[in-house]
Backbone as XML, in Angstrom:
<?xml version="1.0"?>
<chain id="A" units="angstrom">
  <residue number="1" name="MET">
    <atom name="N" x="29.971" y="-27.571" z="-87.673"/>
    <atom name="CA" x="28.947" y="-27.910" z="-87.683"/>
    <atom name="C" x="27.697" y="-28.202" z="-88.664"/>
  </residue>
  <residue number="2" name="PHE">
    <atom name="N" x="27.582" y="-27.521" z="-90.027"/>
    <atom name="CA" x="26.255" y="-26.957" z="-90.959"/>
    <atom name="C" x="27.282" y="-27.928" z="-91.841"/>
  </residue>
  <residue number="3" name="PRO">
    <atom name="N" x="28.191" y="-28.038" z="-92.276"/>
    <atom name="CA" x="29.008" y="-29.389" z="-93.266"/>
    <atom name="C" x="28.281" y="-30.728" z="-93.178"/>
  </residue>
  <residue number="4" name="LEU">
    <atom name="N" x="28.530" y="-30.643" z="-91.647"/>
    <atom name="CA" x="28.635" y="-32.057" z="-91.216"/>
    <atom name="C" x="26.741" y="-32.828" z="-90.681"/>
  </residue>
  <residue number="5" name="ALA">
    <atom name="N" x="26.199" y="-31.268" z="-90.827"/>
    <atom name="CA" x="24.710" y="-31.688" z="-90.769"/>
    <atom name="C" x="23.991" y="-31.777" z="-92.030"/>
  </residue>
  <residue number="6" name="LEU">
    <atom name="N" x="24.725" y="-31.523" z="-93.330"/>
    <atom name="CA" x="24.017" y="-31.206" z="-94.755"/>
    <atom name="C" x="25.286" y="-32.285" z="-95.247"/>
  </residue>
  <residue number="7" name="GLU">
    <atom name="N" x="26.031" y="-33.350" z="-94.478"/>
    <atom name="CA" x="26.660" y="-33.913" z="-95.165"/>
    <atom name="C" x="26.018" y="-34.598" z="-96.143"/>
  </residue>
  <residue number="8" name="MET">
    <atom name="N" x="25.861" y="-36.011" z="-97.371"/>
    <atom name="CA" x="24.890" y="-37.072" z="-97.449"/>
    <atom name="C" x="25.745" y="-38.442" z="-97.633"/>
  </residue>
  <residue number="9" name="ALA">
    <atom name="N" x="27.253" y="-38.247" z="-97.149"/>
    <atom name="CA" x="27.612" y="-39.008" z="-97.841"/>
    <atom name="C" x="27.858" y="-40.288" z="-96.787"/>
  </residue>
  <residue number="10" name="VAL">
    <atom name="N" x="27.603" y="-41.822" z="-96.867"/>
    <atom name="CA" x="28.217" y="-42.754" z="-96.755"/>
    <atom name="C" x="28.648" y="-42.886" z="-95.159"/>
  </residue>
  <residue number="11" name="GLY">
    <atom name="N" x="28.194" y="-42.823" z="-94.575"/>
    <atom name="CA" x="28.598" y="-42.619" z="-92.697"/>
    <atom name="C" x="28.007" y="-41.704" z="-92.247"/>
  </residue>
  <residue number="12" name="ALA">
    <atom name="N" x="27.638" y="-40.297" z="-93.068"/>
    <atom name="CA" x="26.858" y="-39.009" z="-92.326"/>
    <atom name="C" x="25.482" y="-39.533" z="-91.621"/>
  </residue>
  <residue number="13" name="GLU">
    <atom name="N" x="24.859" y="-40.974" z="-91.583"/>
    <atom name="CA" x="23.908" y="-40.394" z="-90.749"/>
    <atom name="C" x="23.946" y="-40.888" z="-88.955"/>
  </residue>
  <residue number="14" name="ARG">
    <atom name="N" x="25.829" y="-40.935" z="-88.975"/>
    <atom name="CA" x="24.947" y="-41.178" z="-87.452"/>
    <atom name="C" x="25.277" y="-39.907" z="-86.258"/>
  </residue>
  <residue number="15" name="PHE">
    <atom name="N" x="26.218" y="-38.911" z="-87.709"/>
    <atom name="CA" x="26.726" y="-38.149" z="-87.312"/>
    <atom name="C" x="25.849" y="-36.609" z="-87.553"/>
  </residue>
  <residue number="16" name="SER">
    <atom name="N" x="25.294" y="-36.507" z="-88.522"/>
    <atom name="CA" x="24.294" y="-35.661" z="-89.032"/>
    <atom name="C" x="22.933" y="-35.018" z="-87.621"/>
  </residue>
  <residue number="17" name="PRO">
    <atom name="N" x="22.519" y="-36.500" z="-86.497"/>
    <atom name="CA" x="21.657" y="-36.093" z="-85.617"/>
    <atom name="C" x="22.189" y="-34.984" z="-85.124"/>
  </residue>
  <residue number="18" name="ILE">
    <atom name="N" x="23.719" y="-35.970" z="-84.202"/>
    <atom name="CA" x="24.071" y="-34.777" z="-83.497"/>
    <atom name="C" x="25.070" y="-33.346" z="-83.725"/>
  </residue>
  <residue number="19" name="ALA">
    <atom name="N" x="24.821" y="-33.133" z="-85.170"/>
    <atom name="CA" x="25.321" y="-31.811" z="-85.642"/>
    <atom name="C" x="24.527" y="-31.414" z="-86.095"/>
  </residue>
  <residue number="20" name="THR">
    <atom name="N" x="22.699" y="-31.359" z="-85.550"/>
    <atom name="CA" x="21.621" y="-30.822" z="-85.835"/>
    <atom name="C" x="21.327" y="-30.643" z="-84.546"/>
  </residue>
  <residue number="21" name="VAL">
    <atom name="N" x="21.166" y="-31.354" z="-83.702"/>
    <atom name="CA" x="21.386" y="-31.132" z="-82.030"/>
    <atom name="C" x="22.591" y="-29.544" z="-81.687"/>
  </residue>
  <residue number="22" name="ILE">
    <atom name="N" x="23.910" y="-30.578" z="-82.516"/>
    <atom name="CA" x="24.472" y="-29.403" z="-81.447"/>
    <atom name="C" x="24.071" y="-27.503" z="-81.825"/>
  </residue>
  <residue number="23" name="ILE">
    <atom name="N" x="23.937" y="-27.623" z="-82.792"/>
    <atom name="CA" x="23.067" y="-26.466" z="-83.980"/>
    <atom name="C" x="22.421" y="-25.878" z="-83.068"/>
  </residue>
  <residue number="24" name="GLY">
    <atom name="N" x="21.224" y="-26.257" z="-82.889"/>
    <atom name="CA" x="19.923" y="-25.684" z="-81.877"/>
    <atom name="C" x="20.579" y="-25.444" z="-80.503"/>
  </residue>
  <residue number="25" name="GLY">
    <atom name="N" x="21.493" y="-25.957" z="-80.238"/>
    <atom name="CA" x="21.338" y="-25.852" z="-79.359"/>
    <atom name="C" x="22.095" y="-24.394" z="-79.098"/>
  </residue>
  <residue number="26" name="ILE">
    <atom name="N" x="23.591" y="-24.263" z="-79.594"/>
    <atom name="CA" x="24.092" y="-23.352" z="-79.701"/>
    <atom name="C" x="23.724" y="-22.104" z="-80.018"/>
  </residue>
  <residue number="27" name="THR">
    <atom name="N" x="22.330" y="-22.284" z="-80.806"/>
    <atom name="CA" x="21.421" y="-21.280" z="-81.642"/>
    <atom name="C" x="20.647" y="-20.181" z="-80.150"/>
  </residue>
  <residue number="28" name="MET">
    <atom name="N" x="19.923" y="-21.574" z="-79.206"/>
    <atom name="CA" x="18.998" y="-21.477" z="-78.269"/>
    <atom name="C" x="19.943" y="-20.739" z="-77.117"/>
  </residue>
  <residue number="29" name="ALA">
    <atom name="N" x="21.500" y="-20.982" z="-76.982"/>
    <atom name="CA" x="21.898" y="-20.282" z="-75.623"/>
    <atom name="C" x="22.136" y="-19.124" z="-76.606"/>
  </residue>
  <residue number="30" name="THR">
    <atom name="N" x="22.573" y="-18.689" z="-78.254"/>
    <atom name="CA" x="22.721" y="-17.490" z="-78.351"/>
    <atom name="C" x="21.278" y="-16.179" z="-77.410"/>
  </residue>
  <residue number="31" name="VAL">
    <atom name="N" x="20.118" y="-16.908" z="-78.203"/>
    <atom name="CA" x="18.977" y="-16.636" z="-78.304"/>
    <atom name="C" x="18.923" y="-16.019" z="-76.650"/>
  </residue>
  <residue number="32" name="LEU">
    <atom name="N" x="18.768" y="-16.807" z="-75.532"/>
    <atom name="CA" x="19.073" y="-16.465" z="-74.437"/>
    <atom name="C" x="19.642" y="-15.531" z="-73.812"/>
  </residue>
  <residue number="33" name="THR">
    <atom name="N" x="21.099" y="-16.061" z="-74.523"/>
    <atom name="CA" x="22.238" y="-14.693" z="-74.092"/>
    <atom name="C" x="22.160" y="-13.340" z="-74.098"/>
  </residue>
  <residue number="34" name="MET">
    <atom name="N" x="21.527" y="-13.161" z="-75.483"/>
    <atom name="CA" x="22.008" y="-11.695" z="-76.000"/>
    <atom name="C" x="20.481" y="-11.167" z="-76.126"/>
  </residue>
  <residue number="35" name="ILE">
    <atom name="N" x="19.446" y="-12.161" z="-76.099"/>
    <atom name="CA" x="17.989" y="-11.082" z="-76.234"/>
    <atom name="C" x="17.196" y="-11.404" z="-74.556"/>
  </residue>
  <residue number="36" name="LEU">
    <atom name="N" x="17.128" y="-12.782" z="-74.499"/>
    <atom name="CA" x="16.416" y="-12.730" z="-73.032"/>
    <atom name="C" x="16.761" y="-12.131" z="-71.920"/>
  </residue>
  <residue number="37" name="VAL">
    <atom name="N" x="17.990" y="-12.409" z="-71.352"/>
    <atom name="CA" x="18.374" y="-12.350" z="-70.517"/>
    <atom name="C" x="18.695" y="-10.856" z="-69.958"/>
  </residue>
  <residue number="38" name="PRO">
    <atom name="N" x="19.187" y="-10.324" z="-71.174"/>
    <atom name="CA" x="19.552" y="-8.954" z="-71.034"/>
    <atom name="C" x="17.513" y="-7.878" z="-71.072"/>
  </residue>
  <residue number="39" name="THR">
    <atom name="N" x="17.166" y="-8.131" z="-71.599"/>
    <atom name="CA" x="15.272" y="-8.585" z="-71.602"/>
    <atom name="C" x="14.348" y="-8.346" z="-70.813"/>
  </residue>
  <residue number="40" name="LEU">
    <atom name="N" x="15.076" y="-9.317" z="-69.646"/>
    <atom name="CA" x="14.381" y="-9.722" z="-68.527"/>
    <atom name="C" x="14.966" y="-8.266" z="-67.465"/>
  </residue>
  <residue number="41" name="PHE">
    <atom name="N" x="16.482" y="-8.238" z="-67.495"/>
    <atom name="CA" x="17.267" y="-7.500" z="-66.543"/>
    <atom name="C" x="16.701" y="-5.909" z="-66.870"/>
  </residue>
  <residue number="42" name="VAL">
    <atom name="N" x="16.497" y="-5.438" z="-67.617"/>
    <atom name="CA" x="14.952" y="-4.098" z="-67.888"/>
    <atom name="C" x="14.239" y="-4.106" z="-67.375"/>
  </residue>
  <residue number="43" name="LEU">
    <atom name="N" x="13.525" y="-5.204" z="-67.822"/>
    <atom name="CA" x="12.035" y="-5.361" z="-66.911"/>
    <atom name="C" x="12.170" y="-5.686" z="-65.375"/>
  </residue>
  <residue number="44" name="LEU">
    <atom name="N" x="12.725" y="-6.360" z="-65.050"/>
    <atom name="CA" x="13.274" y="-5.999" z="-63.276"/>
    <atom name="C" x="13.527" y="-5.219" z="-63.021"/>
  </residue>
  <residue number="45" name="SER">
    <atom name="N" x="15.006" y="-4.339" z="-63.347"/>
    <atom name="CA" x="15.159" y="-3.624" z="-62.542"/>
    <atom name="C" x="14.362" y="-1.861" z="-62.701"/>
  </residue>
  <residue number="46" name="ARG">
    <atom name="N" x="13.279" y="-1.385" z="-63.810"/>
    <atom name="CA" x="12.055" y="-0.870" z="-63.871"/>
    <atom name="C" x="11.122" y="-1.293" z="-63.202"/>
  </residue>
  <residue number="47" name="ARG">
    <atom name="N" x="10.608" y="-2.433" z="-62.533"/>
    <atom name="CA" x="9.792" y="-2.891" z="-61.467"/>
    <atom name="C" x="10.405" y="-2.725" z="-59.944"/>
  </residue>
  <residue number="48" name="ALA">
    <atom name="N" x="11.407" y="-3.033" z="-60.148"/>
    <atom name="CA" x="12.593" y="-3.185" z="-58.299"/>
    <atom name="C" x="11.919" y="-1.672" z="-58.004"/>
  </residue>
  <residue number="49" name="PRO">
    <atom name="N" x="12.465" y="-0.461" z="-58.227"/>
    <atom name="CA" x="11.908" y="0.726" z="-57.120"/>
    <atom name="C" x="10.166" y="0.660" z="-56.869"/>
  </residue>
  <residue number="50" name="ARG">
    <atom name="N" x="9.597" y="-0.082" z="-57.149"/>
    <atom name="CA" x="8.334" y="-0.419" z="-57.339"/>
    <atom name="C" x="8.571" y="-0.983" z="-56.324"/>
  </residue>
  <residue number="51" name="LEU">
    <atom name="N" x="8.716" y="-2.102" z="-56.326"/>
    <atom name="CA" x="9.022" y="-3.381" z="-54.809"/>
    <atom name="C" x="9.423" y="-2.967" z="-53.930"/>
  </residue>
  <residue number="52" name="SER">
    <atom name="N" x="10.423" y="-2.172" z="-53.668"/>
    <atom name="CA" x="11.317" y="-1.983" z="-52.524"/>
    <atom name="C" x="11.639" y="-0.398" z="-52.215"/>
  </residue>
  <residue number="53" name="GLY">
    <atom name="N" x="10.804" y="0.062" z="-52.208"/>
    <atom name="CA" x="10.861" y="2.132" z="-52.125"/>
    <atom name="C" x="11.920" y="2.348" z="-53.040"/>
  </residue>
  <residue number="54" name="ASP">
    <atom name="N" x="12.801" y="3.140" z="-52.502"/>
    <atom name="CA" x="13.910" y="3.727" z="-53.902"/>
    <atom name="C" x="14.165" y="2.383" z="-54.024"/>
  </residue>
  <residue number="55" name="GLY">
    <atom name="N" x="14.164" y="1.054" z="-53.891"/>
    <atom name="CA" x="15.361" y="-0.223" z="-54.288"/>
    <atom name="C" x="16.600" y="-0.484" z="-53.997"/>
  </residue>
  <residue number="56" name="ARG">
    <atom name="N" x="17.024" y="0.879" z="-52.918"/>
    <atom name="CA" x="18.353" y="0.178" z="-51.987"/>
    <atom name="C" x="18.197" y="-0.336" z="-50.921"/>
  </residue>
  <residue number="57" name="GLN">
    <atom name="N" x="19.172" y="-1.343" z="-50.733"/>
    <atom name="CA" x="19.273" y="-2.152" z="-49.590"/>
    <atom name="C" x="19.968" y="-1.889" z="-48.280"/>
  </residue>
  <residue number="58" name="ARG">
    <atom name="N" x="18.701" y="-1.427" z="-47.509"/>
    <atom name="CA" x="19.328" y="-0.956" z="-46.099"/>
    <atom name="C" x="20.935" y="-1.834" z="-45.332"/>
  </residue>
  <residue number="59" name="LEU">
    <atom name="N" x="21.523" y="-1.721" z="-44.909"/>
    <atom name="CA" x="22.854" y="-1.768" z="-44.050"/>
    <atom name="C" x="22.575" y="-1.452" z="-42.872"/>
  </residue>
  <residue number="60" name="PRO">
    <atom name="N" x="22.779" y="-2.555" z="-41.905"/>
    <atom name="CA" x="23.105" y="-1.415" z="-40.359"/>
    <atom name="C" x="24.242" y="-0.433" z="-40.257"/>
  </residue>
  <residue number="61" name="ARG">
    <atom name="N" x="23.906" y="0.279" z="-39.546"/>
    <atom name="CA" x="24.722" y="1.532" z="-39.221"/>
    <atom name="C" x="26.341" y="1.052" z="-38.554"/>
  </residue>
  <residue number="62" name="GLY">
    <atom name="N" x="26.625" y="1.863" z="-38.450"/>
    <atom name="CA" x="28.476" y="1.075" z="-37.286"/>
    <atom name="C" x="28.791" y="0.056" z="-38.193"/>
  </residue>
  <residue number="63" name="GLY">
    <atom name="N" x="30.253" y="-0.519" z="-36.895"/>
    <atom name="CA" x="30.805" y="-1.649" z="-37.585"/>
    <atom name="C" x="30.389" y="-3.542" z="-37.074"/>
  </residue>
  <residue number="64" name="ASP">
    <atom name="N" x="29.056" y="-2.781" z="-36.370"/>
    <atom name="CA" x="28.593" y="-4.156" z="-35.813"/>
    <atom name="C" x="27.846" y="-5.078" z="-36.812"/>
  </residue>
  <residue number="65" name="TRP">
    <atom name="N" x="27.690" y="-4.497" z="-38.122"/>
    <atom name="CA" x="27.502" y="-5.131" z="-39.283"/>
    <atom name="C" x="28.993" y="-6.340" z="-39.415"/>
  </residue>
  <residue number="66" name="ALA">
    <atom name="N" x="29.823" y="-5.293" z="-39.536"/>
    <atom name="CA" x="31.212" y="-6.094" z="-40.225"/>
    <atom name="C" x="32.215" y="-7.197" z="-39.126"/>
  </residue>
  <residue number="67" name="LYS">
    <atom name="N" x="31.429" y="-6.166" z="-38.277"/>
    <atom name="CA" x="31.986" y="-7.572" z="-36.927"/>
    <atom name="C" x="31.472" y="-8.546" z="-36.867"/>
  </residue>
  <residue number="68" name="ARG">
    <atom name="N" x="29.981" y="-9.170" z="-37.024"/>
    <atom name="CA" x="29.261" y="-9.961" z="-37.418"/>
    <atom name="C" x="29.339" y="-10.611" z="-37.940"/>
  </residue>
  <residue number="69" name="ARG">
    <atom name="N" x="29.880" y="-10.478" z="-39.355"/>
    <atom name="CA" x="30.310" y="-11.259" z="-40.715"/>
    <atom name="C" x="31.676" y="-11.883" z="-40.226"/>
  </residue>
  <residue number="70" name="VAL">
    <atom name="N" x="32.770" y="-10.838" z="-40.333"/>
    <atom name="CA" x="33.768" y="-11.955" z="-39.740"/>
    <atom name="C" x="33.846" y="-12.360" z="-38.643"/>
  </residue>
  <residue number="71" name="GLY">
    <atom name="N" x="32.844" y="-12.202" z="-37.778"/>
    <atom name="CA" x="33.025" y="-13.027" z="-36.709"/>
    <atom name="C" x="32.315" y="-15.079" z="-37.101"/>
  </residue>
  <residue number="72" name="VAL">
    <atom name="N" x="31.675" y="-14.542" z="-37.778"/>
    <atom name="CA" x="30.973" y="-15.821" z="-38.352"/>
    <atom name="C" x="31.567" y="-16.626" z="-39.585"/>
  </residue>
  <residue number="73" name="ILE">
    <atom name="N" x="33.087" y="-15.620" z="-40.104"/>
    <atom name="CA" x="33.986" y="-16.365" z="-40.977"/>
    <atom name="C" x="34.278" y="-17.320" z="-40.064"/>
  </residue>
  <residue number="74" name="GLY">
    <atom name="N" x="34.895" y="-16.548" z="-39.858"/>
    <atom name="CA" x="36.290" y="-16.972" z="-39.028"/>
    <atom name="C" x="35.471" y="-18.109" z="-37.995"/>
  </residue>
  <residue number="75" name="ALA">
    <atom name="N" x="35.178" y="-18.002" z="-37.370"/>
    <atom name="CA" x="33.722" y="-19.480" z="-36.919"/>
    <atom name="C" x="33.767" y="-20.380" z="-37.771"/>
  </residue>
  <residue number="76" name="ALA">
    <atom name="N" x="33.189" y="-20.300" z="-39.059"/>
    <atom name="CA" x="33.292" y="-21.378" z="-40.233"/>
    <atom name="C" x="34.513" y="-21.900" z="-40.196"/>
  </residue>
  <residue number="77" name="CYS">
    <atom name="N" x="36.149" y="-20.892" z="-40.043"/>
    <atom name="CA" x="37.088" y="-21.273" z="-40.599"/>
    <atom name="C" x="37.879" y="-22.184" z="-39.557"/>
  </residue>
  <residue number="78" name="GLY">
    <atom name="N" x="37.019" y="-21.865" z="-38.207"/>
    <atom name="CA" x="37.438" y="-22.834" z="-36.808"/>
    <atom name="C" x="38.380" y="-21.549" z="-35.732"/>
  </residue>
  <residue number="79" name="ARG">
    <atom name="N" x="38.045" y="-20.579" z="-35.768"/>
    <atom name="CA" x="39.106" y="-20.150" z="-35.311"/>
    <atom name="C" x="37.996" y="-19.000" z="-33.979"/>
  </residue>
  <residue number="80" name="ASP">
    <atom name="N" x="39.126" y="-18.914" z="-33.128"/>
    <atom name="CA" x="38.262" y="-18.237" z="-31.538"/>
    <atom name="C" x="38.452" y="-17.006" z="-32.258"/>
  </residue>
  <residue number="81" name="GLN">
    <atom name="N" x="37.063" y="-16.477" z="-31.968"/>
    <atom name="CA" x="36.639" y="-14.912" z="-32.166"/>
    <atom name="C" x="37.450" y="-14.419" z="-31.117"/>
  </residue>
</chain>
């Protein structure tokens, strides 16, 4: 992309702006993926235990929870319970 963005030949005036936008988009996507997302993950993971006690989700005990889930999935697929 850099040669296309920096080219000064005849006809390059059509492709040079497109190449510049593509380079900017790839750069921003890389920065967001490699720096911002991990930083937010670390910050939110440090804050999570303060928000919900010990940070673990409590599920109902016994098989009732699983039976309800299977029943909902079966009903969505059109099967009788």
